[in-house]
VEXBAVEX-199718 format. One record per atom (N, C-alpha, C, O): residue number from 1; residue in one letter; atom name; y, z, x. Coordinates in pm, 1 decimal. Each point is the difference from the previous one (the first is absolute). Layout:
// residues N
   resi   resn   name         yy         zz         xx
    NUM      A     CA          Y          Z          X
...
***
This chain:
// residues 85
   resi   resn   name         yy         zz         xx
      1      X      N    -1964.5     4627.7    -5595.3
      1      X     CA       13.1       95.3      108.6
      1      X      C       63.5      -68.5      120.5
      1      X      O      -32.6     -114.8       30.3
      2      X      N      121.5      182.8       37.4
      2      X     CA       66.3      -48.6      120.5
      2      X      C      -12.8      105.0      110.1
      2      X      O       -9.5      119.5      -27.9
      3      X      N        9.4     -165.3      153.8
      3      X     CA       -0.8       93.3      111.7
      3      X      C      105.4      -41.9      101.7
      3      X      O       34.6     -117.7       10.4
      4      X      N       15.4      214.1       63.5
      4      X     CA       97.8      -25.0      105.1
      4      X      C      -68.0      -74.8      115.3
      4      X      O     -118.3       20.9       26.9
      5      X      N      193.1     -107.1       40.2
      5      X     CA      -60.6      -81.0      105.6
      5      X      C      -57.1       83.8      114.3
      5      X      O      -98.8      -40.1       61.4
      6      X      N      158.4      154.6      -31.7
      6      X     CA      -53.9       83.9      107.7
      6      X      C     -131.4       65.9      -43.0
      6      X      O      -88.4       21.2       82.9
      7      X      N       75.3       10.9     -210.2
      7      X     CA     -126.6       52.6      -51.6
      7      X      C     -107.3     -107.5        8.9
      7      X      O     -113.8       28.4       37.3
      8      X      N      149.7     -152.1      -71.7
      8      X     CA      -95.2     -110.8        9.0
      8      X      C      -46.6      -20.5      144.1
      8      X      O     -119.0      -19.9       24.4
      9      X      N      210.9       24.6       69.9
      9      X     CA      -36.8      -17.8      141.2
      9      X      C      -87.5      114.9       48.3
      9      X      O      -95.1      -21.4       75.3
     10      X      N      126.8      142.8     -118.1
     10      X     CA      -83.4      115.7       35.5
     10      X      C     -142.2      -18.7      -54.4
     10      X      O      -97.3       31.8       68.3
     11      X      N       85.7      -82.6     -189.8
     11      X     CA     -133.7      -24.0      -57.4
     11      X      C      -72.3     -112.9       72.0
     11      X      O     -121.9        5.5       16.2
     12      X      N      194.3     -106.5       26.9
     12      X     CA      -61.3     -106.7       79.7
     12      X      C      -61.4       58.8      126.5
     12      X      O     -111.3      -35.4       38.8
     13      X      N      185.4      125.6       25.0
     13      X     CA      -51.1       65.8      120.9
     13      X      C     -125.5       81.0      -31.0
     13      X      O      -95.9       -1.8       77.1
     14      X      N       96.4       72.8     -189.5
     14      X     CA     -116.5       79.5      -38.9
     14      X      C     -120.4      -89.2      -28.1
     14      X      O     -111.4       30.7       42.5
     15      X      N      133.0     -140.5     -113.6
     15      X     CA     -109.7      -93.4      -27.0
     15      X      C      -58.4      -49.8      131.9
     15      X      O     -121.9       -2.5       17.3
     16      X      N      208.5      -36.9       75.4
     16      X     CA      -45.1      -53.6      128.1
     16      X      C      -76.7      105.7       79.6
     16      X      O     -102.7      -30.9       60.4
     17      X      N      151.3      154.4      -59.8
     17      X     CA      -69.5      108.1       71.1
     17      X      C     -141.0       21.2      -53.6
     17      X      O      -90.6       36.1       75.1
     18      X      N       72.1      -58.4     -204.9
     18      X     CA     -131.0       17.9      -62.9
     18      X      C      -78.8     -131.5       -8.6
     18      X      O     -101.1       -9.1      -69.7
     19      X      N      150.1      -92.3      142.4
     19      X     CA      -64.7     -131.7        6.7
     19      X      C      -16.4      -64.0     -137.6
     19      X      O     -101.0      -64.7      -28.0
     20      X      N      202.2       83.8      -58.1
     20      X     CA        3.1      -62.4     -132.0
     20      X      C      103.2     -111.5        1.3
     20      X      O      109.0       17.0       54.7
     21      X      N     -141.6     -128.4     -113.1
     21      X     CA       96.4     -108.9       -7.8
     21      X      C       88.9       20.0     -122.6
     21      X      O      -34.7       74.9      -91.3
     22      X      N      147.7     -141.4       90.0
     22      X     CA       94.4       11.5     -110.8
     22      X      C       69.5     -134.1      -19.8
     22      X      O       -8.4      -89.2       84.5
     23      X      N       76.9       76.7     -197.4
     23      X     CA       77.1     -120.7      -28.4
     23      X      C      147.3       36.8      -11.2
     23      X      O       35.3      113.1      -33.2
     24      X      N       49.8     -211.4       61.9
     24      X     CA      143.1       21.6      -15.2
     24      X      C       71.4     -134.1      -11.5
     24      X      O      -56.0     -105.2       30.9
     25      X      N      180.2      111.6      -75.7
     25      X     CA       84.6     -117.6      -12.3
     25      X      C      135.8       31.6       61.0
     25      X      O       47.9      113.3       -5.4
     26      X      N       12.9     -216.0       63.6
     26      X     CA      134.1       15.9       56.5
     26      X      C       71.5     -133.9       -4.1
     26      X      O      -61.7     -105.3      -15.9
     27      X      N      192.9      112.1       30.7
     27      X     CA       80.3     -121.0       13.2
     27      X      C       17.9      -29.9      148.2
     27      X      O       17.1       91.0       81.1
     28      X      N      -21.4     -219.8      -46.6
     28      X     CA       31.6      -40.7      136.2
     28      X      C      151.9       -6.0       12.4
     28      X      O       70.9        7.9     -100.4
     29      X      N      -21.7      -21.5      220.6
     29      X     CA      144.9      -12.9       19.6
     29      X      C       52.8     -129.0      -62.4
     29      X      O      119.7      -11.2      -26.7
     30      X      N     -207.0      -85.6        3.2
     30      X     CA       39.0     -125.1      -63.9
     30      X      C       -3.1       11.1     -153.4
     30      X      O       29.9      -96.5      -70.3
     31      X      N      -66.5      215.4       19.4
     31      X     CA       -2.1       22.0     -144.0
     31      X      C     -130.2      -37.5      -69.4
     31      X      O       -7.4        2.1     -122.9
     32      X      N      -94.7      -36.0      199.6
     32      X     CA     -129.6      -33.8      -57.7
     32      X      C      -81.4      126.9      -23.7
     32      X      O        6.2       94.8       78.3
     33      X      N      -81.7      -94.4     -186.2
     33      X     CA      -87.2      113.6      -29.5
     33      X      C     -133.7      -20.6       70.2
     33      X      O      -63.2     -104.3      -16.3
     34      X      N       19.9      202.4       93.6
     34      X     CA     -129.7       -4.1       68.5
     34      X      C      -91.4      103.8      -63.4
     34      X      O       39.2      115.2      -18.5
     35      X      N     -160.0     -156.0      -14.4
     35      X     CA     -101.0       89.8      -55.4
     35      X      C     -111.9       12.1      102.7
     35      X      O      -61.9      -99.3       38.3
     36      X      N       37.2      221.0        5.0
     36      X     CA     -107.6       28.0       94.7
     36      X      C     -106.1       77.4      -76.7
     36      X      O       24.2      112.8      -43.0
     37      X      N     -140.3     -172.2       25.9
     37      X     CA     -104.1       59.4      -85.1
     37      X      C      -83.5      106.8       70.6
     37      X      O      -43.8       97.2      -61.5
     38      X      N       22.6     -117.0      192.0
     38      X     CA      -81.3       96.1       76.6
     38      X      C       67.8       21.0      134.4
     38      X      O       14.5      -93.6       78.7
     39      X      N       27.1      217.6      -52.9
     39      X     CA       73.0       27.1      124.1
     39      X      C      -32.3      137.2       54.9
     39      X      O      -54.7       86.1      -69.0
     40      X      N       90.2      -68.2      195.5
     40      X     CA       -3.6      129.2       68.8
     40      X      C      118.8       -0.6       94.3
     40      X      O       40.7     -106.3       47.0
     41      X      N       15.4      222.2      -18.5
     41      X     CA      114.1        7.5       90.0
     41      X      C      -44.2       -8.2      145.6
     41      X      O     -109.5       42.8       36.5
     42      X      N      196.6      -98.2       44.1
     42      X     CA      -16.7       -4.8      145.8
     42      X      C      107.7       86.0       62.9
     42      X      O       95.3       40.4      -66.6
     43      X      N     -110.7      -12.8      194.1
     43      X     CA      107.2       67.3       73.1
     43      X      C      112.5     -100.6       16.6
     43      X      O      -23.7     -115.7       34.6
     44      X      N      146.0      160.2      -59.4
     44      X     CA      115.9      -87.5       12.5
     44      X      C       65.5       14.4      135.8
     44      X      O      -55.5       59.2       92.6
     45      X      N      174.6     -114.9      -83.4
     45      X     CA       77.9       11.3      122.7
     45      X      C       42.8      144.1       22.4
     45      X      O       21.5       75.2      -95.0
     46      X      N       -9.5      -37.9      220.9
     46      X     CA       62.2      127.7       35.4
     46      X      C      151.6      -19.3       -4.0
     46      X      O       49.1     -112.7        5.3
     47      X      N       23.1      221.6      -14.5
     47      X     CA      146.2       -7.9       -4.6
     47      X      C       59.4      -66.4      124.2
     47      X      O      105.6      -62.8       -7.6
     48      X      N     -173.7       76.7      122.5
     48      X     CA       52.2      -63.7      121.6
     48      X      C      -37.4     -147.7       10.3
     48      X      O       41.8      -67.4       94.2
     49      X      N     -119.3       16.4     -188.9
     49      X     CA      -38.5     -140.4        1.3
     49      X      C       86.7      -85.5      -92.0
     49      X      O       14.9     -120.2       21.9
     50      X      N       41.6      182.0     -123.8
     50      X     CA       79.9      -75.7      -96.8
     50      X      C      100.3       91.4      -68.1
     50      X      O      -29.2      116.0      -29.3
     51      X      N      147.8     -169.9        4.5
     51      X     CA      101.5       74.4      -74.8
     51      X      C      -43.4       19.7     -144.8
     51      X      O       45.2       92.9      -66.9
     52      X      N     -131.8     -179.4       19.4
     52      X     CA      -44.0        2.8     -139.6
     52      X      C     -132.9       72.8      -20.2
     52      X      O      -59.3       -8.1     -107.6
     53      X      N       13.2       77.8      208.5
     53      X     CA     -132.5       63.7       -4.6
     53      X      C      -18.7       89.6     -121.8
     53      X      O     -107.1       -0.8      -60.7
     54      X      N      208.4       77.4       24.1
     54      X     CA      -17.8       92.9     -112.0
     54      X      C       10.5      -68.6     -136.1
     54      X      O      -27.1       62.2     -102.7
     55      X      N       66.2     -189.9      100.9
     55      X     CA       13.3      -73.1     -126.7
     55      X      C     -115.9      -95.4      -27.3
     55      X      O      -23.2      -38.4     -114.7
     56      X      N      -49.8       -0.2      219.8
     56      X     CA     -109.9      -95.1      -14.8
     56      X      C     -132.8       73.3      -14.3
     56      X      O      -27.7       95.4       72.7
     57      X      N      -53.1     -140.8     -166.3
     57      X     CA     -132.6       56.9      -23.5
     57      X      C     -102.8     -104.7       41.4
     57      X      O       -1.4     -111.1      -53.1
     58      X      N      -83.5      146.7      147.3
     58      X     CA     -102.2      -91.4       50.3
     58      X      C     -128.1       18.3      -80.9
     58      X      O      -42.0      112.3      -27.9
     59      X      N      -18.9     -224.5       -9.0
     59      X     CA     -123.8        5.3      -77.5
     59      X      C      -92.7     -114.1       39.7
     59      X      O       41.3      -96.2       64.7
     60      X      N     -165.5      108.8     -104.3
     60      X     CA      -98.1     -107.0       20.0
     60      X      C      -40.8      -49.7     -137.1
     60      X      O      -44.2       77.9      -84.5
     61      X      N       59.0     -207.5       62.4
     61      X     CA      -47.6      -62.8     -122.6
     61      X      C     -150.4      -20.5       18.9
     61      X      O      -42.1      -81.6       82.0
     62      X      N      -37.2      154.6     -156.8
     62      X     CA     -144.8       -3.6       19.2
     62      X      C      -64.4     -126.6      -55.8
     62      X      O     -115.0      -29.6       32.3
     63      X      N      187.1      -45.5     -115.4
     63      X     CA      -51.8     -127.8      -49.8
     63      X      C       13.8     -110.3      103.5
     63      X      O      -88.7      -84.3       13.2
     64      X      N      200.8       84.2       61.4
     64      X     CA       24.1     -104.7      100.0
     64      X      C      -23.3       48.6      143.0
     64      X      O       -1.3      -79.6       93.9
     65      X      N      -16.9      210.4      -78.0
     65      X     CA      -18.2       62.5      131.2
     65      X      C      123.6      -15.0       88.9
     65      X      O      -11.8       -0.7      122.5
     66      X      N      129.9      -11.2     -183.2
     66      X     CA      125.1      -13.3       74.1
     66      X      C       73.3      133.4        8.9
     66      X      O       -0.2       79.2      -94.2
     67      X      N       62.3      -56.2      208.3
     67      X     CA       88.0      115.2       17.4
     67      X      C      141.1      -44.1      -34.3
     67      X      O       50.6      -97.0       56.3
     68      X      N       12.6      167.9     -148.3
     68      X     CA      132.2      -38.1      -48.9
     68      X      C       89.2      123.5      -10.6
     68      X      O      -42.8      111.5       29.9
     69      X      N      168.0     -133.0      -73.0
     69      X     CA       95.0      108.9      -22.2
     69      X      C       82.6      -30.9     -123.7
     69      X      O       13.7     -115.5      -40.3
     70      X      N       41.4      221.1      -19.4
     70      X     CA       98.0      -18.2     -106.5
     70      X      C      105.9      108.3       14.3
     70      X      O      -24.7      105.3       58.8
     71      X      N      141.3     -132.0     -112.4
     71      X     CA      109.9       96.5        2.9
     71      X      C      -21.9       98.7     -113.0
     71      X      O      -17.9      -40.0     -115.0
     72      X      N       19.2      167.8      146.6
     72      X     CA      -37.5      103.0      -97.7
     72      X      C       86.7       -1.0     -125.2
     72      X      O      -48.5       35.3     -107.5
     73      X      N      174.4      -74.4      118.1
     73      X     CA       86.5       -0.8     -119.0
     73      X      C      -30.7     -116.0      -94.3
     73      X      O       52.7       -4.0     -111.2
     74      X      N     -137.0      -90.5      153.6
     74      X     CA      -35.7     -114.6      -83.8
     74      X      C     -133.6       19.6      -72.1
     74      X      O      -48.7      -91.7      -66.2
     75      X      N       -9.9      209.5       78.6
     75      X     CA     -125.9       32.6      -67.7
     75      X      C       23.5        8.0     -150.9
     75      X      O       90.1       70.7      -45.2
     76      X      N     -171.0     -143.0      -32.7
     76      X     CA       16.0       -4.5     -145.7
     76      X      C     -107.8       77.4      -74.6
     76      X      O       28.4       70.9      -96.6
     77      X      N     -153.7      -85.3      142.9
     77      X     CA     -112.5       64.0      -68.9
     77      X      C     -100.7       51.7      100.8
     77      X      O      -17.6      -56.5      107.9
     78      X      N      -47.9      165.0     -145.6
     78      X     CA     -112.3       54.5       75.5
     78      X      C     -108.7       31.4     -101.6
     78      X      O       21.0       79.0      -92.0
     79      X      N     -136.7     -140.8      108.9
     79      X     CA     -111.9       19.8      -93.0
     79      X      C       45.1      -24.0     -145.3
     79      X      O      -34.1       77.9      -89.1
     80      X      N      109.1     -183.6       65.9
     80      X     CA       51.6      -39.5     -132.6
     80      X      C       96.1      101.3      -62.2
     80      X      O       23.4       -4.0     -120.8
     81      X      N       32.0       93.7      200.5
     81      X     CA      101.4       94.5      -47.2
     81      X      C      133.8      -44.9       57.2
     81      X      O       10.1      -28.0      119.4
     82      X      N       92.5       21.0     -203.5
     82      X     CA      133.0      -40.1       44.8
     82      X      C       57.6      100.3       97.7
     82      X      O      -17.4      121.0      -15.1
     83      X      N       86.2     -173.0      115.7
     83      X     CA       60.2       80.5      104.9
     83      X      C      151.6      -13.3       -9.9
     83      X      O       51.9     -109.7      -20.6
     84      X      N       19.1      221.9       35.2
     84      X     CA      145.4       -2.7       -0.3
     84      X      C       55.1       63.1      126.7
     84      X      O      -68.2       76.9       67.8
     85      X      N      195.0     -111.3      -36.6
     85      X     CA       65.8       54.1      119.8
     85      X      C       52.7      138.9      -25.9
     85      X      O       58.4       61.5       89.2
***
């Protein structure tokens, strides 16, 4: 089974709204694969704060308690389901 990346992001938002954690994988800009086992979304940049606001997804890694971001087009998996563009 595969899902579109925008569907995956919408589900991430739904999980976060219901205070459920989720897992996902993405590639970094350096080409490394990152696996996040427990996460929740954070509020990202506003459009007036960054030109890339609509492309960056802000999240909290619940294992390390770090606030991070990833580029939405580099999302590979959500809850072990493959993601496509």
